C-alpha positions, 0 to 999 in steps of 0.5 A: 500500500505504501507505493500507492499512497506515497509515489515510488522514487522511480516515478519521481525521477521520471519527471525532473523538476516536478514538486512532490513535497515542500522542503523543510521540517516544519509540521506543515501540510499542503492540501490539494484537490483534483477533478472539480469543480463539482456542485455539492462536492467542491462546495462540501469541501469548501465548507469543511475548509472554511470551518477550520480556516484552512486554504488549499489548492484546487487543480481544476478540470476546464470542462467542469469550470465551464459547466459550473462557473458559480462553484469555481467563483466560490472557491476563488473567492474563498482565497484558495489557489487554483491549478490546471488539470487539463480541460478534459481530464486527459491521461497523458499516456493515452494521447499524443503530445500535441493533442495533450498540450492543446488540451492543457492550453484549452484549460488555461483559457478558463483556469489562470494559473502557473500550476499544473498537475497531470490527471492520473499523475501520467505524462509522456516525458515529451509532454512534461518537457514542454509543460514545465517550460510554462508551469510548475508541475505539482505532484504529491507526497500522499494520495488519500485514495478517496477515488477507490470505491473499494475503500472505506472513508476510515481506511482513506483517513487512516492511510492519509494520517499514517503517511503524512509528514512535514511538507507533505502535499496531500491529494483529495478529489472533489469528484462525484466518485470520491465524494463519500470518502473525501467528505468523510475523511477530510474534516477528520483529517484536518481536525486530527492534524490541527489537534496534533500541532500541525498547520496547513499551508498553500502552495 
């Protein structure tokens, strides 16, 4: 399970220059969300974050931004940072270089950010080489696995707590698929970490 929750070192070497974890030894965690904005799910996550006074970074799918501009506006108004997650949530391994780059650029039309995270954590080296010239590629140190319907919310919570460490970039998903586990684990994760003296930073 370790290689699933925390990316293996070999994978980190494939994308030189990408950000996997913030430097330093302070007890600071960096929350990120992928795949939104989605009504009811993103708004639920925003409510939890507001409850605890925590800011996060949302890697948004351009198509979802266009479909749900009011939710996107809400997360921006809440002081959260945004990032590009392609327009159609493309798997870089399954798309040619130029088609993938055009999709990233299409997302940039509605998501104004210098941060990029590839859906599924997958890009061809040629795609990464081109994207890193314009964006800071942000990966992760801890994957909550909230997208896995075979896991319970408690399991996602326990794994995320177990592998969190100073500087961890933690991924949750504000998608319909992940919603039951994310909305269960997120408030419990934040509360547990705050009670243990941790802080939450923004990328």
